[in-house]
ZAZASE-937588 format. One line per field, with one value per residue (C-alpha): residue number from 1; residue in three letters; y, x, z. Coordinates in steps of 0.5 Angstrom, whole numbers, plus 2048, in hexadecimal, padded with zeros to 3 digits. Example, Ala and Ser with C-alpha at 12.3 -4.5 7.8 and 13.67 -1.06 7.14 Angstrom:
k <- (1,2) .
r <- (ALA,SER) .
v <- (7F7,7FE) .
u <- (819,81B) .
w <- (810,80E) .
//
This chain:
k <- (1,2,3,4,5,6,7,8,9,10,11,12,13,14,15,16,17,18,19,20,21,22,23,24,25,26,27,28,29,30,31,32,33,34,35,36,37,38,39,40,41,42,43,44,45,46,47,48,49,50,51,52,53,54,55,56,57,58,59,60,61,62,63,64,65,66,67,68,69,70,71,72,73,74,75,76,77,78,79,80,81,82,83,84,85,86,87,88,89,90,91,92,93,94,95,96,97,98,99,100,101,102,103,104,105,106,107,108,109,110,111,112,113,114,115,116,117,118,119,120,121,122,123,124,125,126,127,128,129,130,131,132,133,134,135,136,137,138,139,140,141,142,143,144,145,146,147,148,149,150,151,152,153,154,155,156,157,158,159,160,161,162,163,164,165,166,167,168,169,170,171,172,173,174,175,176,177,178,179,180,181,182,183,184,185,186,187,188,189,190,191,192,193,194,195,196,197,198,199,200,201,202,203,204,205,206,207,208,209,210,211,212,213,214,215,216,217,218,219,220,221,222,223,224,225,226,227,228,229,230,231,232,233,234,235,236,237,238,239,240,241,242,243,244,245,246,247,248,249,250,251,252,253,254,255,256,257,258,259,260,261,262,263,264,265,266,267,268,269,270,271,272,273,274,275,276,277,278,279,280,281,282,283,284,285,286,287,288,289,290,291,292,293,294,295,296,297,298,299,300,301,302,303,304,305,306,307,308,309,310,311,312,313,314,315,316,317,318,319,320,321,322,323,324,325,326,327,328,329,330,331,332,333,334,335,336,337,338,339,340,341,342,343,344,345,346,347,348,349,350,351,352,353,354,355,356,357,358,359,360,361,362,363,364,365,366,367,368,369,370,371,372,373,374,375,376,377,378,379,380,381,382,383,384,385,386,387,388,389,390,391,392,393,394,395,396,397,398,399,400,401,402,403,404,405,406,407,408,409,410,411,412,413,414,415,416,417,418,419,420,421,422,423,424,425,426,427,428,429,430,431,432,433,434,435,436,437,438) .
r <- (UNK,UNK,UNK,UNK,UNK,UNK,UNK,UNK,UNK,UNK,UNK,UNK,UNK,UNK,UNK,UNK,UNK,UNK,UNK,UNK,UNK,UNK,UNK,UNK,UNK,UNK,UNK,UNK,UNK,UNK,UNK,UNK,UNK,UNK,UNK,UNK,UNK,UNK,UNK,UNK,UNK,UNK,UNK,UNK,UNK,UNK,UNK,UNK,UNK,UNK,UNK,UNK,UNK,UNK,UNK,UNK,UNK,UNK,UNK,UNK,UNK,UNK,UNK,UNK,UNK,UNK,UNK,UNK,UNK,UNK,UNK,UNK,UNK,UNK,UNK,UNK,UNK,UNK,UNK,UNK,UNK,UNK,UNK,UNK,UNK,UNK,UNK,UNK,UNK,UNK,UNK,UNK,UNK,UNK,UNK,UNK,UNK,UNK,UNK,UNK,UNK,UNK,UNK,UNK,UNK,UNK,UNK,UNK,UNK,UNK,UNK,UNK,UNK,UNK,UNK,UNK,UNK,UNK,UNK,UNK,UNK,UNK,UNK,UNK,UNK,UNK,UNK,UNK,UNK,UNK,UNK,UNK,UNK,UNK,UNK,UNK,UNK,UNK,UNK,UNK,UNK,UNK,UNK,UNK,UNK,UNK,UNK,UNK,UNK,UNK,UNK,UNK,UNK,UNK,UNK,UNK,UNK,UNK,UNK,UNK,UNK,UNK,UNK,UNK,UNK,UNK,UNK,UNK,UNK,UNK,UNK,UNK,UNK,UNK,UNK,UNK,UNK,UNK,UNK,UNK,UNK,UNK,UNK,UNK,UNK,UNK,UNK,UNK,UNK,UNK,UNK,UNK,UNK,UNK,UNK,UNK,UNK,UNK,UNK,UNK,UNK,UNK,UNK,UNK,UNK,UNK,UNK,UNK,UNK,UNK,UNK,UNK,UNK,UNK,UNK,UNK,UNK,UNK,UNK,UNK,UNK,UNK,UNK,UNK,UNK,UNK,UNK,UNK,UNK,UNK,UNK,UNK,UNK,UNK,UNK,UNK,UNK,UNK,UNK,UNK,UNK,UNK,UNK,UNK,UNK,UNK,UNK,UNK,UNK,UNK,UNK,UNK,UNK,UNK,UNK,UNK,UNK,UNK,UNK,UNK,UNK,UNK,UNK,UNK,UNK,UNK,UNK,UNK,UNK,UNK,UNK,UNK,UNK,UNK,UNK,UNK,UNK,UNK,UNK,UNK,UNK,UNK,UNK,UNK,UNK,UNK,UNK,UNK,UNK,UNK,UNK,UNK,UNK,UNK,UNK,UNK,UNK,UNK,UNK,UNK,UNK,UNK,UNK,UNK,UNK,UNK,UNK,UNK,UNK,UNK,UNK,UNK,UNK,UNK,UNK,UNK,UNK,UNK,UNK,UNK,UNK,UNK,UNK,UNK,UNK,UNK,UNK,UNK,UNK,UNK,UNK,UNK,UNK,UNK,UNK,UNK,UNK,UNK,UNK,UNK,UNK,UNK,UNK,UNK,UNK,UNK,UNK,UNK,UNK,UNK,UNK,UNK,UNK,UNK,UNK,UNK,UNK,UNK,UNK,UNK,UNK,UNK,UNK,UNK,UNK,UNK,UNK,UNK,UNK,UNK,UNK,UNK,UNK,UNK,UNK,UNK,UNK,UNK,UNK,UNK,UNK,UNK,UNK,UNK,UNK,UNK,UNK,UNK,UNK,UNK,UNK,UNK,UNK,UNK,UNK,UNK,UNK,UNK,UNK,UNK,UNK,UNK,UNK,UNK,UNK,UNK,UNK,UNK,UNK,UNK,UNK,UNK,UNK,UNK,UNK,UNK,UNK,UNK,UNK,UNK,UNK,UNK,UNK,UNK,UNK,UNK,UNK,UNK,UNK,UNK,UNK,UNK,UNK,UNK,UNK,UNK,UNK,UNK) .
v <- (7B5,7B4,7BB,7BA,7B8,7BE,7C3,7C0,7C1,7C8,7C9,7C7,7CB,7D1,7D1,7D0,7D4,7DA,7D9,7D9,7E2,7E4,7E8,7E4,7E6,7E5,7DE,7DD,7DF,7DA,7D4,7D6,7D6,7D1,7CB,7CE,7CD,7C6,7C4,7C7,7CA,7D0,7D3,7D4,7D9,7DF,7DF,7E0,7E8,7E8,7E4,7E9,7EF,7EC,7EB,7F3,7F4,7F6,7FD,7F9,7FA,801,801,7FE,804,809,805,805,80D,80D,809,80D,814,812,80D,813,818,818,815,80F,812,817,810,80C,812,814,80C,80D,813,810,809,80B,809,802,7FC,7FA,801,802,7FC,7FD,804,800,7FB,800,805,7FF,7FC,805,806,7FF,801,808,805,7FD,7FB,7F8,7FB,801,801,7FD,802,809,806,802,809,80C,806,801,807,809,803,801,807,806,7FF,7FA,7F5,7F5,7EE,7F1,7F8,7F6,7EF,7F3,7F9,7F3,7EF,7F5,7F6,7F1,7F3,7F7,7F2,7EF,7F7,7FA,7FE,7F8,7F6,7EF,7EF,7F3,7EE,7E6,7EA,7EB,7E4,7E1,7E6,7E6,7ED,7F2,7F6,7EF,7ED,7F4,7F2,7EC,7EE,7F3,7EE,7EA,7EF,7F2,7EB,7EC,7F2,7EF,7E9,7EE,7F3,7ED,7EA,7F0,7F2,7EB,7EA,7F2,7F0,7E9,7ED,7F4,7F2,7F0,7F6,7FD,7FF,807,80B,812,817,81B,821,821,826,823,81C,820,826,820,81C,823,81F,818,819,81B,815,810,815,813,80B,80C,810,80B,805,809,80B,803,800,806,804,80B,808,803,800,804,80A,80A,808,80F,813,811,812,818,81B,818,81B,822,820,81F,826,829,827,825,82A,825,82B,828,826,821,81F,81D,81B,815,813,812,80F,80A,808,807,802,7FF,7FE,7FC,7F6,7F3,7F5,7F1,7EC,7EB,7EB,7E5,7E1,7E1,7DE,7D9,7D8,7D7,7D2,7CE,7CE,7CD,7C7,7C3,7C5,7C9,7C4,7BD,7C1,7C3,7BC,7B8,7BD,7BB,7B5,7B3,7AF,7B4,7BB,7C0,7C3,7BF,7C2,7C8,7C7,7C4,7CA,7CF,7CB,7CD,7D4,7D5,7D2,7D6,7DC,7DB,7DB,7E0,7E6,7E7,7EA,7E3,7DE,7E0,7E2,7DA,7D7,7DB,7D8,7D0,7D0,7D4,7CE,7C9,7CE,7CF,7C6,7C6,7CB,7D1,7D8,7DB,7E1,7DE,7DB,7E1,7E3,7DD,7DD,7E4,7E2,7DC,7E2,7E7,7E1,7E0,7E8,7E7,7E0,7DD,7DD,7E3,7E6,7ED,7F1,7EE,7F1,7F9,7F8,7F6,7FB,802,7FE,7FB,7FB,7F5,7EE,7EB,7E5,7EA,7EC,7E5,7E3,7E9,7E8,7E1,7E2,7E6,7DF,7DB,7E0,7E0,7D9,7DA,7DD,7D9,7D3,7D8,7DA,7D2,7D1,7D8,7DA,7DF,7E4,7E5,7E4,7E7,7EE,7ED,7EA,7EF,7F4,7F2,7EC,7E4,7E2,7E1) .
u <- (826,822,821,81B,818,81C,818,813,815,816,810,80D,811,811,809,808,80D,80A,803,806,805,80D,80D,80F,816,817,814,818,81F,81D,81C,822,827,824,825,82C,82E,82C,82E,833,837,839,83D,837,834,839,837,82F,831,835,82E,82A,82D,82F,828,826,82C,828,826,81F,81D,81D,818,813,814,813,80D,80A,80B,807,802,802,802,7FB,7F7,7F9,7F5,7ED,7F0,7ED,7E6,7E6,7E7,7E3,7DE,7E0,7DE,7D8,7D6,7D7,7D5,7CE,7CA,7CD,7CA,7CE,7D1,7D3,7D6,7D9,7DC,7DE,7E2,7E5,7E7,7EB,7EE,7F0,7F3,7F5,7FB,7FC,7FD,7FF,7FC,7F6,7F5,7F6,7F0,7EB,7EB,7EC,7E6,7E2,7E1,7DD,7DA,7D7,7D2,7D1,7CF,7CB,7C8,7C6,7C3,7C8,7C9,7CE,7D1,7D2,7D5,7DA,7DC,7DD,7E1,7E6,7E7,7E9,7EE,7F1,7F3,7F8,7FE,7FC,7FB,803,806,805,80A,809,80B,812,812,811,816,81B,81B,81B,820,81B,819,815,813,811,80D,808,807,805,800,7FD,7F7,7F7,7F5,7F0,7ED,7EC,7E8,7E4,7E2,7E0,7DC,7D9,7D7,7D4,7D0,7CD,7CC,7C8,7C4,7C2,7C1,7BE,7B7,7B9,7BC,7BA,7BF,7C0,7C4,7C6,7C6,7CC,7CD,7D3,7D6,7D5,7D9,7DF,7E0,7E2,7E7,7ED,7EE,7EF,7F3,7F9,7FB,7F8,7FD,802,801,802,809,80B,809,80C,812,814,812,814,81B,81C,81E,81E,818,81B,81C,815,813,817,814,80D,80E,80F,80A,805,808,807,800,7FE,800,7FE,7F7,7F5,7F9,7FD,802,802,809,806,802,807,80B,806,807,80D,80E,808,80B,811,80F,80C,812,816,812,812,819,81A,816,81A,820,81E,81C,823,825,81F,822,828,826,822,827,82D,82A,829,820,81F,823,820,818,81A,81D,818,813,816,817,80F,80C,805,802,806,7FE,7FF,804,801,7FB,7FF,803,7FC,7F9,7FF,7FF,7F8,7F9,7FF,7FB,7F6,7FB,800,801,802,80A,80C,809,80C,813,813,810,811,819,817,812,815,81A,814,811,816,817,810,810,80C,80D,810,80D,805,807,808,801,7FF,802,7FF,7F7,7F9,7FA,7F5,7F1,7F3,7F2,7EA,7EA,7EB,7EE,7F3,7EF,7F2,7ED,7E7,7EA,7EC,7E5,7E1,7E6,7E2,7DC,7DC,7D3,7D4,7D5,7DC,7D9,7D4,7DB,7DE,7D7,7D7,7DE,7DE,7DC,7E0,7E6,7E2,7E3,7EB,7EA,7E8,7EE,7F2,7EF,7EF,7F6,7F8,7F4,7F7,7FE,7FF,7FA,801,806,804,804,80C,80E,80B,80F,815,817,816,81A,822) .
w <- (80E,807,804,803,80A,80C,807,80A,811,80F,80C,812,817,812,813,81B,81B,817,81B,822,820,81F,818,812,811,818,818,812,814,81A,816,812,817,81C,815,813,81A,81B,815,812,819,81B,815,811,815,813,80D,80E,80F,808,805,809,806,800,7FE,800,7FC,7F5,7F1,7EF,7F6,7F7,7F2,7F8,7FD,7F7,7F4,7FC,7FC,7F6,7F8,7FF,7FD,7F8,7FD,802,7FE,7FB,7F6,7F6,7F8,7F2,7EE,7F0,7EF,7E8,7E6,7EA,7E6,7DF,7E1,7E5,7DF,7DE,7E1,7E7,7E5,7EC,7EE,7E8,7EA,7F0,7EC,7E8,7EC,7F1,7EA,7E8,7F0,7F1,7EB,7EE,7F5,7F3,7FB,7FC,803,801,7FA,7FE,804,7FF,7FA,800,804,7FE,7FA,800,804,7FC,7FA,801,800,7F9,7FB,7F9,7FE,803,800,7F9,7FB,800,7FC,7F7,7F9,7FE,7F7,7F3,7F8,7F6,7EF,7F3,7F3,7EB,7E7,7E6,7E9,7EE,7F5,7F5,7EE,7F0,7F5,7F1,7EB,7F1,7F4,7EE,7EA,7E4,7E0,7E4,7DF,7DC,7E2,7E2,7D9,7DB,7E0,7DD,7D7,7DE,7E2,7DC,7DC,7E3,7E2,7DD,7E1,7E7,7E3,7DF,7E6,7E9,7E3,7E3,7EA,7EA,7E4,7E7,7EE,7EB,7ED,7F5,7F5,7F4,7F1,7F1,7EC,7EA,7E4,7E3,7DD,7D9,7DD,7E4,7E0,7DE,7E3,7E8,7E2,7E4,7EB,7E8,7E2,7E4,7E8,7E2,7DE,7E3,7E3,7DB,7DC,7E0,7DC,7D5,7D9,7DB,7D5,7D0,7D3,7D5,7DD,7E1,7E5,7EC,7E8,7E5,7EC,7EF,7EA,7EC,7F2,7F1,7ED,7F2,7F7,7F3,7F0,7F7,7F9,7F4,7F2,7FA,7FD,801,803,80B,80D,812,80B,808,80E,80F,807,808,80F,80C,806,80A,80F,80A,806,80B,80C,805,805,80C,809,803,807,80C,805,802,809,807,801,802,808,804,7FE,803,805,7FF,7FF,7FA,7F5,7F8,7F6,7F0,7EE,7F1,7EE,7E6,7E8,7E9,7E3,7E3,7DE,7DF,7E0,7E6,7E9,7E8,7EB,7F0,7F1,7F1,7F7,7FA,7F9,7FA,801,803,801,806,80C,809,806,7FF,7FF,805,800,7FA,7FE,801,7FB,7F4,7F5,7F6,7F1,7EC,7EA,7E9,7E5,7E0,7E0,7DF,7D9,7DB,7DA,7E2,7DE,7DE,7E4,7E7,7E5,7E8,7F0,7F0,7EF,7F3,7F8,7F6,7F9,800,800,800,804,80B,810,80E,808,809,805,808,80F,80B,809,810,813,80E,80E,816,815,80F,812,810,80E,80A,806,805,802,7FE,7FC,7FA,7F2,7F2,7F3,7EE,7E9,7EC,7EB,7E4,7E2,7E3,7E0,7DA,7DA,7DB,7D4,7D1,7D4,7CF,7D3,7D7,7D3,7CC,7CE,7D1,7CC,7C7,7CB,7CC,7C9,7CA,7D0,7CF) .
//
């Protein structure tokens, strides 16, 4: 069978298997083993365990459970509520200040936790009731936090960026730096929309504000600043050449656990056990997907599907931006149905040769891919963040949450267009800090 036709068949079977309800990792292993058995014979199956464990034989993978422990330690405390309250006290007099507080808290908390659902849950539990109490409409209250939670997979340290780096064998440090300015750009676009929307509707909604004196603004900072200093310390250690990503992640995880114990008195062994057990479950899930994706990539390469697709794309006489547009549509649709980690480990190894052949920067593309995945987090039918918000505020209908998040989808699409016009927004900082790619 022609490799391109075989590739189309693999895509259809993979979608059908994943939609059957099996886990992503199990589905990838079933598809890989099936096609290798049919088209390459029984002997090819002998290499599958080696491919699976070989993909996991990477020192960089240690950073994934460490960053997850770091986020779990923060998520298990009142750090999100305190962060929200601190920003709310400082921004309360700004038009749309409470929405800006929520978005700012989401950005900072996502940088600390690296998890979009955790960010939605932590900030939403405080922010949504407070905004509704002050007269903000439900779609603004729920939609802004659902969208703000997506920042967790872009702003460093980001677990999805680590997964992309391992899947494509690119520098994790450069990927983190590439996400900084686009992350701030998205935060700025979200806040700009929030301020403009609130100002435009201010006459329609009786939005109340509170007054805080300087003492009230300062008294909450000691509970928030230590965690922010840990994040800055981790990034400094990483880019100052002091330690590797895995080492800095381990130190960051330990410091976050210590801060959680000292500041929030998380003394009980059961509380620490819950942090470690939840982090272990999430880490194993991600590592299982990475190992299965390694087998899936081996199958595609062994059957010459990856090489044929890359060659076919490079032989097309079309503008490279047409190719990029098609890739964005593919990523957007994939993000509607699959979690970001699954899309990255499945698609990135296939798309990277095409990206390089079209003379696009792989680190710039990582940011574009991640923003597409962010859109998927607040878009049906999966839309994980929508369901997280609905679970913590069940009185707000899912349709209302979706309608409130749609303007932020527009902000993300605008961010992609801006990055296409000005790719230096993603590539300048990595080159300034770590030098040009060799």
